[in-house]
MMTF fields as JSON, N, C-alpha, C and O atoms, coordinates in Angstrom:
{
  "mmtfVersion": "1.0.0",
  "mmtfProducer": "UNKNOWN",
  "numBonds": 307,
  "numAtoms": 308,
  "numGroups": 77,
  "numChains": 1,
  "numModels": 1,
  "chainsPerModel": [1],
  "groupsPerChain": [77],
  "chainIdList": ["A"],
  "bondAtomList": [4, 2, 8, 6, 12, 10, 16, 14, 20, 18, 24, 22, 28, 26, 32, 30, 36, 34, 40, 38, 44, 42, 48, 46, 52, 50, 56, 54, 60, 58, 64, 62, 68, 66, 72, 70, 76, 74, 80, 78, 84, 82, 88, 86, 92, 90, 96, 94, 100, 98, 104, 102, 108, 106, 112, 110, 116, 114, 120, 118, 124, 122, 128, 126, 132, 130, 136, 134, 140, 138, 144, 142, 148, 146, 152, 150, 156, 154, 160, 158, 164, 162, 168, 166, 172, 170, 176, 174, 180, 178, 184, 182, 188, 186, 192, 190, 196, 194, 200, 198, 204, 202, 208, 206, 212, 210, 216, 214, 220, 218, 224, 222, 228, 226, 232, 230, 236, 234, 240, 238, 244, 242, 248, 246, 252, 250, 256, 254, 260, 258, 264, 262, 268, 266, 272, 270, 276, 274, 280, 278, 284, 282, 288, 286, 292, 290, 296, 294, 300, 298, 304, 302],
  "bondOrderList": [1, 1, 1, 1, 1, 1, 1, 1, 1, 1, 1, 1, 1, 1, 1, 1, 1, 1, 1, 1, 1, 1, 1, 1, 1, 1, 1, 1, 1, 1, 1, 1, 1, 1, 1, 1, 1, 1, 1, 1, 1, 1, 1, 1, 1, 1, 1, 1, 1, 1, 1, 1, 1, 1, 1, 1, 1, 1, 1, 1, 1, 1, 1, 1, 1, 1, 1, 1, 1, 1, 1, 1, 1, 1, 1, 1],
  "groupList": [{"groupName": "MET", "atomNameList": ["N", "CA", "C", "O"], "elementList": ["N", "C", "C", "O"], "formalChargeList": [0, 0, 0, 0], "bondAtomList": [1, 0, 2, 1, 3, 2], "bondOrderList": [1, 1, 2], "singleLetterCode": "M", "chemCompType": "L-PEPTIDE LINKING"}, {"groupName": "CYS", "atomNameList": ["N", "CA", "C", "O"], "elementList": ["N", "C", "C", "O"], "formalChargeList": [0, 0, 0, 0], "bondAtomList": [1, 0, 2, 1, 3, 2], "bondOrderList": [1, 1, 2], "singleLetterCode": "C", "chemCompType": "L-PEPTIDE LINKING"}, {"groupName": "LEU", "atomNameList": ["N", "CA", "C", "O"], "elementList": ["N", "C", "C", "O"], "formalChargeList": [0, 0, 0, 0], "bondAtomList": [1, 0, 2, 1, 3, 2], "bondOrderList": [1, 1, 2], "singleLetterCode": "L", "chemCompType": "L-PEPTIDE LINKING"}, {"groupName": "ALA", "atomNameList": ["N", "CA", "C", "O"], "elementList": ["N", "C", "C", "O"], "formalChargeList": [0, 0, 0, 0], "bondAtomList": [1, 0, 2, 1, 3, 2], "bondOrderList": [1, 1, 2], "singleLetterCode": "A", "chemCompType": "L-PEPTIDE LINKING"}, {"groupName": "VAL", "atomNameList": ["N", "CA", "C", "O"], "elementList": ["N", "C", "C", "O"], "formalChargeList": [0, 0, 0, 0], "bondAtomList": [1, 0, 2, 1, 3, 2], "bondOrderList": [1, 1, 2], "singleLetterCode": "V", "chemCompType": "L-PEPTIDE LINKING"}, {"groupName": "PRO", "atomNameList": ["N", "CA", "C", "O"], "elementList": ["N", "C", "C", "O"], "formalChargeList": [0, 0, 0, 0], "bondAtomList": [1, 0, 2, 1, 3, 2], "bondOrderList": [1, 1, 2], "singleLetterCode": "P", "chemCompType": "L-PEPTIDE LINKING"}, {"groupName": "GLY", "atomNameList": ["N", "CA", "C", "O"], "elementList": ["N", "C", "C", "O"], "formalChargeList": [0, 0, 0, 0], "bondAtomList": [1, 0, 2, 1, 3, 2], "bondOrderList": [1, 1, 2], "singleLetterCode": "G", "chemCompType": "PEPTIDE LINKING"}, {"groupName": "ARG", "atomNameList": ["N", "CA", "C", "O"], "elementList": ["N", "C", "C", "O"], "formalChargeList": [0, 0, 0, 0], "bondAtomList": [1, 0, 2, 1, 3, 2], "bondOrderList": [1, 1, 2], "singleLetterCode": "R", "chemCompType": "L-PEPTIDE LINKING"}, {"groupName": "ASP", "atomNameList": ["N", "CA", "C", "O"], "elementList": ["N", "C", "C", "O"], "formalChargeList": [0, 0, 0, 0], "bondAtomList": [1, 0, 2, 1, 3, 2], "bondOrderList": [1, 1, 2], "singleLetterCode": "D", "chemCompType": "L-PEPTIDE LINKING"}, {"groupName": "GLU", "atomNameList": ["N", "CA", "C", "O"], "elementList": ["N", "C", "C", "O"], "formalChargeList": [0, 0, 0, 0], "bondAtomList": [1, 0, 2, 1, 3, 2], "bondOrderList": [1, 1, 2], "singleLetterCode": "E", "chemCompType": "L-PEPTIDE LINKING"}, {"groupName": "SER", "atomNameList": ["N", "CA", "C", "O"], "elementList": ["N", "C", "C", "O"], "formalChargeList": [0, 0, 0, 0], "bondAtomList": [1, 0, 2, 1, 3, 2], "bondOrderList": [1, 1, 2], "singleLetterCode": "S", "chemCompType": "L-PEPTIDE LINKING"}, {"groupName": "ILE", "atomNameList": ["N", "CA", "C", "O"], "elementList": ["N", "C", "C", "O"], "formalChargeList": [0, 0, 0, 0], "bondAtomList": [1, 0, 2, 1, 3, 2], "bondOrderList": [1, 1, 2], "singleLetterCode": "I", "chemCompType": "L-PEPTIDE LINKING"}, {"groupName": "TRP", "atomNameList": ["N", "CA", "C", "O"], "elementList": ["N", "C", "C", "O"], "formalChargeList": [0, 0, 0, 0], "bondAtomList": [1, 0, 2, 1, 3, 2], "bondOrderList": [1, 1, 2], "singleLetterCode": "W", "chemCompType": "L-PEPTIDE LINKING"}, {"groupName": "HIS", "atomNameList": ["N", "CA", "C", "O"], "elementList": ["N", "C", "C", "O"], "formalChargeList": [0, 0, 0, 0], "bondAtomList": [1, 0, 2, 1, 3, 2], "bondOrderList": [1, 1, 2], "singleLetterCode": "H", "chemCompType": "L-PEPTIDE LINKING"}, {"groupName": "PHE", "atomNameList": ["N", "CA", "C", "O"], "elementList": ["N", "C", "C", "O"], "formalChargeList": [0, 0, 0, 0], "bondAtomList": [1, 0, 2, 1, 3, 2], "bondOrderList": [1, 1, 2], "singleLetterCode": "F", "chemCompType": "L-PEPTIDE LINKING"}, {"groupName": "THR", "atomNameList": ["N", "CA", "C", "O"], "elementList": ["N", "C", "C", "O"], "formalChargeList": [0, 0, 0, 0], "bondAtomList": [1, 0, 2, 1, 3, 2], "bondOrderList": [1, 1, 2], "singleLetterCode": "T", "chemCompType": "L-PEPTIDE LINKING"}],
  "groupTypeList": [0, 1, 2, 3, 4, 5, 6, 7, 2, 4, 8, 4, 9, 6, 10, 9, 3, 4, 4, 8, 2, 8, 6, 11, 7, 7, 7, 4, 10, 11, 0, 2, 2, 3, 9, 5, 5, 9, 4, 6, 8, 12, 4, 11, 4, 13, 4, 6, 14, 3, 11, 10, 2, 2, 8, 5, 3, 9, 3, 9, 3, 15, 2, 8, 2, 2, 7, 15, 3, 3, 8, 2, 15, 8, 7, 6, 6],
  "groupIdList": [1, 2, 3, 4, 5, 6, 7, 8, 9, 10, 11, 12, 13, 14, 15, 16, 17, 18, 19, 20, 21, 22, 23, 24, 25, 26, 27, 28, 29, 30, 31, 32, 33, 34, 35, 36, 37, 38, 39, 40, 41, 42, 43, 44, 45, 46, 47, 48, 49, 50, 51, 52, 53, 54, 55, 56, 57, 58, 59, 60, 61, 62, 63, 64, 65, 66, 67, 68, 69, 70, 71, 72, 73, 74, 75, 76, 77],
  "secStructList": [7, 7, 7, 7, 3, 3, 3, 3, 3, 3, 3, 3, 3, 6, 6, 3, 3, 3, 3, 3, 3, 6, 6, 3, 3, 3, 3, 3, 3, 7, 6, 6, 7, 1, 1, 7, 7, 7, 6, 6, 7, 3, 3, 3, 3, 3, 6, 6, 3, 3, 3, 3, 3, 3, 7, 2, 2, 2, 2, 2, 2, 2, 2, 2, 2, 2, 2, 2, 2, 2, 2, 2, 2, 2, 6, 6, 7],
  "xCoordList": [50.094, 50.454, 49.262, 48.542, 49.121, 48.022, 48.631, 49.683, 47.996, 48.436, 47.386, 46.313, 47.723, 47.001, 47.548, 48.758, 46.781, 47.347, 46.769, 45.617, 47.417, 47.001, 45.983, 46.16, 45.015, 44.169, 43.57, 43.388, 43.271, 42.664, 41.128, 40.674, 40.394, 39.064, 38.43, 38.59, 37.76, 37.195, 35.693, 35.114, 35.126, 33.58, 33.154, 33.515, 32.425, 32.048, 30.426, 29.801, 29.866, 28.343, 28.061, 28.218, 27.672, 27.175, 28.365, 29.367, 28.247, 29.329, 30.253, 31.081, 30.042, 30.884, 31.529, 31.082, 32.618, 33.381, 34.082, 34.461, 34.234, 34.895, 36.454, 36.714, 37.401, 38.798, 39.516, 39.323, 40.399, 41.285, 42.626, 43.438, 42.736, 43.981, 44.944, 45.031, 45.731, 46.675, 46.035, 46.571, 44.961, 44.291, 43.184, 42.442, 42.999, 41.888, 40.805, 41.182, 39.574, 38.538, 37.913, 37.685, 37.614, 36.953, 36.074, 36.484, 34.829, 33.983, 34.444, 34.637, 34.591, 35.003, 34.145, 33.531, 34.133, 33.457, 34.315, 35.537, 33.778, 34.548, 34.067, 34.328, 33.362, 32.764, 33.802, 33.529, 35.024, 36.139, 36.822, 37.509, 36.694, 37.523, 37.011, 35.817, 37.943, 37.617, 36.897, 36.101, 37.155, 36.608, 36.082, 36.622, 35.073, 34.529, 35.574, 36.078, 35.877, 36.836, 36.147, 34.927, 37.013, 36.507, 37.12, 38.128, 36.456, 37.001, 38.469, 38.686, 39.38, 40.818, 41.695, 42.907, 40.994, 41.718, 42.468, 41.999, 43.535, 44.306, 43.822, 43.637, 43.656, 43.315, 44.12, 44.624, 44.23, 44.787, 43.618, 42.794, 43.568, 42.543, 42.965, 44.009, 42.207, 42.412, 41.148, 40.246, 41.121, 39.943, 38.661, 37.747, 38.514, 37.332, 37.016, 35.945, 37.878, 37.629, 38.765, 39.923, 38.306, 39.384, 39.585, 38.659, 40.895, 41.131, 41.76, 41.68, 42.302, 42.865, 43.188, 43.425, 43.201, 43.565, 45.08, 45.699, 45.701, 47.04, 47.529, 46.915, 48.762, 49.406, 49.628, 50.03, 49.443, 49.497, 50.977, 51.114, 52.082, 53.438, 53.803, 54.633, 53.18, 53.462, 52.701, 53.202, 51.563, 50.821, 51.65, 51.825, 52.135, 52.975, 54.283, 54.673, 54.908, 56.059, 55.771, 56.526, 54.671, 54.185, 53.973, 54.489, 53.169, 52.872, 54.19, 54.33, 55.073, 56.358, 57.112, 57.755, 57.057, 57.679, 57.002, 57.667, 55.659, 54.783, 55.119, 55.278, 55.203, 55.368, 56.818, 56.973, 57.787, 59.188, 59.145, 59.777, 58.417, 58.395, 57.713, 58.193, 56.6, 55.872, 56.859, 56.947, 57.62, 58.637, 59.649, 60.046, 60.176, 61.159, 60.644, 61.366, 59.321, 58.672, 58.422, 58.594, 58.025, 57.872, 59.062, 59.005, 60.238, 61.496, 62.207, 63.318, 61.529, 62.162, 63.284, 64.156, 63.326, 64.499, 63.901, 64.622],
  "yCoordList": [-68.659, -67.383, -66.401, -66.168, -65.905, -64.87, -63.503, -63.311, -62.582, -61.178, -60.178, -60.083, -59.412, -58.219, -56.954, -56.767, -56.041, -54.814, -53.552, -53.621, -52.431, -51.226, -50.49, -50.448, -49.98, -49.15, -47.929, -48.005, -46.86, -45.797, -45.621, -45.555, -45.553, -45.418, -44.138, -43.021, -44.336, -43.151, -42.916, -41.879, -43.992, -43.751, -44.902, -46.071, -44.492, -45.483, -45.461, -44.438, -46.678, -46.767, -47.987, -49.095, -47.873, -49.021, -49.869, -49.411, -51.17, -52.121, -52.402, -53.313, -51.536, -51.501, -50.219, -49.16, -50.319, -49.114, -49.282, -50.385, -48.191, -48.262, -47.896, -46.865, -48.724, -48.503, -48.364, -49.063, -47.278, -47.059, -47.899, -47.646, -48.823, -49.817, -49.403, -50.017, -48.249, -47.785, -47.55, -47.987, -46.906, -46.409, -47.309, -46.952, -48.507, -49.346, -49.289, -49.424, -49.099, -48.984, -50.262, -50.895, -50.678, -51.858, -51.64, -50.972, -52.253, -52.241, -53.468, -54.602, -53.086, -54.181, -54.094, -53.068, -55.215, -55.222, -54.535, -54.673, -53.85, -53.289, -53.853, -53.296, -54.957, -55.587, -56.133, -56.364, -56.332, -56.977, -55.953, -56.319, -54.678, -53.608, -53.312, -53.129, -53.281, -53.036, -51.684, -51.601, -50.705, -49.316, -48.929, -49.357, -48.153, -47.57, -46.651, -45.689, -46.964, -46.165, -44.878, -44.715, -44.003, -42.695, -42.663, -43.307, -41.897, -41.629, -41.026, -40.133, -41.523, -41.041, -42.06, -42.138, -42.886, -43.892, -44.887, -45.158, -45.377, -46.447, -47.798, -47.85, -48.796, -50.202, -51.204, -50.939, -52.341, -53.551, -54.408, -54.884, -54.599, -55.332, -56.831, -57.046, -57.784, -59.171, -59.858, -59.967, -60.331, -61.127, -60.381, -60.998, -59.09, -58.329, -57.827, -57.258, -58.009, -57.511, -56.582, -56.807, -55.43, -54.569, -55.251, -55.481, -55.636, -56.403, -55.514, -55.908, -54.481, -53.564, -52.163, -51.99, -51.203, -49.761, -49.897, -50.827, -48.896, -48.922, -47.438, -46.499, -47.371, -45.977, -45.399, -46.206, -44.25, -43.806, -43.864, -44.03, -43.735, -43.873, -45.138, -45.359, -46.246, -47.554, -47.97, -48.78, -47.445, -47.803, -47.407, -48.208, -46.195, -45.725, -46.512, -46.813, -46.816, -47.697, -49.081, -49.617, -49.653, -50.934, -50.768, -51.553, -49.687, -49.509, -49.358, -49.909, -48.595, -48.492, -49.82, -49.983, -50.733, -51.933, -52.861, -53.544, -52.869, -53.481, -53.133, -53.947, -51.706, -51.134, -51.506, -51.808, -51.484, -51.847, -53.388, -53.75, -54.247, -55.663, -55.785, -56.565, -55.034, -55.113, -54.774, -55.468, -53.635, -53.117, -54.085, -54.2, -54.857, -55.84, -56.971, -57.568, -57.389, -58.561, -58.112, -58.929, -56.856, -56.466, -56.35, -56.356, -56.235, -56.18, -57.569, -57.703, -58.624, -59.908, -60.034, -60.879, -59.244, -59.38, -59.454, -59.571],
  "zCoordList": [-44.865, -44.128, -44.054, -45.025, -42.971, -42.786, -42.711, -42.1, -43.309, -43.292, -42.867, -43.464, -41.794, -41.428, -41.868, -41.747, -42.377, -42.845, -42.231, -41.802, -42.14, -41.589, -42.6, -43.818, -41.995, -42.755, -42.018, -40.803, -42.672, -41.915, -42.212, -43.355, -41.09, -41.142, -41.824, -41.332, -42.891, -43.533, -43.351, -43.677, -42.793, -42.485, -41.437, -41.579, -40.471, -39.528, -39.364, -39.088, -39.565, -39.441, -38.606, -39.118, -37.413, -36.557, -36.282, -35.733, -36.684, -36.546, -37.642, -37.649, -38.581, -39.827, -40.085, -39.646, -40.824, -41.255, -42.618, -43.011, -43.292, -44.643, -44.306, -43.687, -44.711, -44.382, -45.805, -46.799, -45.651, -46.8, -46.581, -45.691, -47.413, -47.356, -48.432, -49.496, -48.103, -49.108, -50.459, -51.477, -50.493, -51.695, -52.103, -53.019, -51.469, -51.813, -50.56, -49.395, -50.882, -49.733, -49.717, -50.747, -48.509, -48.202, -46.913, -45.964, -46.941, -45.821, -44.896, -45.333, -43.563, -42.672, -41.377, -41.086, -40.619, -39.319, -38.259, -38.307, -37.368, -36.221, -34.928, -33.862, -35.007, -33.763, -32.79, -31.612, -33.339, -32.513, -31.701, -30.748, -31.998, -31.385, -29.89, -29.652, -28.972, -27.673, -27.389, -26.453, -28.137, -27.998, -29.319, -30.34, -29.362, -30.594, -31.351, -30.771, -32.631, -33.305, -33.851, -33.818, -34.343, -34.922, -36.408, -36.701, -37.272, -38.557, -38.375, -37.556, -39.121, -39.072, -38.304, -38.506, -37.358, -36.634, -37.581, -38.687, -37.171, -37.936, -37.19, -35.974, -38.006, -37.443, -38.202, -39.293, -37.617, -38.343, -38.851, -38.07, -40.222, -40.798, -41.113, -41.729, -40.718, -41.137, -41.402, -40.572, -42.636, -43.295, -42.998, -42.45, -43.317, -43.174, -41.798, -41.589, -40.878, -39.411, -39.192, -39.546, -38.53, -37.719, -36.529, -35.75, -36.309, -35.059, -33.914, -32.751, -34.184, -33.132, -33.648, -34.844, -32.802, -33.129, -33.318, -32.801, -34.112, -34.33, -34.327, -34.832, -33.661, -33.642, -35.074, -35.912, -35.424, -36.772, -37.354, -38.566, -36.536, -36.948, -37.209, -38.091, -36.409, -36.628, -37.91, -38.69, -38.109, -39.403, -40.653, -41.572, -40.661, -41.698, -41.91, -43.038, -40.845, -41.041, -41.579, -42.389, -41.12, -41.679, -43.171, -43.966, -43.581, -44.966, -45.853, -46.945, -45.281, -46.007, -46.218, -47.256, -45.312, -45.464, -46.482, -47.26, -46.455, -47.382, -48.854, -49.764, -48.933, -50.2, -50.718, -51.901, -49.907, -50.267, -50.71, -51.703, -49.983, -50.257, -51.658, -52.48, -51.957, -53.205, -54.336, -55.349, -54.106, -55.182, -55.422, -56.581, -54.463, -54.682, -55.359, -56.158, -55.106, -55.792, -57.223, -58.128, -57.497, -58.942, -59.72, -60.949, -59.036, -59.798, -59.782, -60.295, -59.168, -59.187, -58.223, -58.427, -57.175, -56.256, -54.911, -53.92]
}
């Protein structure tokens, strides 16, 4: 199974950016995005690439679902 996760851009330099993935920061390529992103934009990240821009409300909803899934896993349910 492949998983892409939402992250918020905290720094953009050329064809790379630093993304905050719910508290974890990673450097990713932004070469696949159709338009140049800006700091504060939300993106979907998959295997080190930002693959699309994401609406902030959708990003938060997705993060809430992922957190809920992680909580259920931690509790064994």
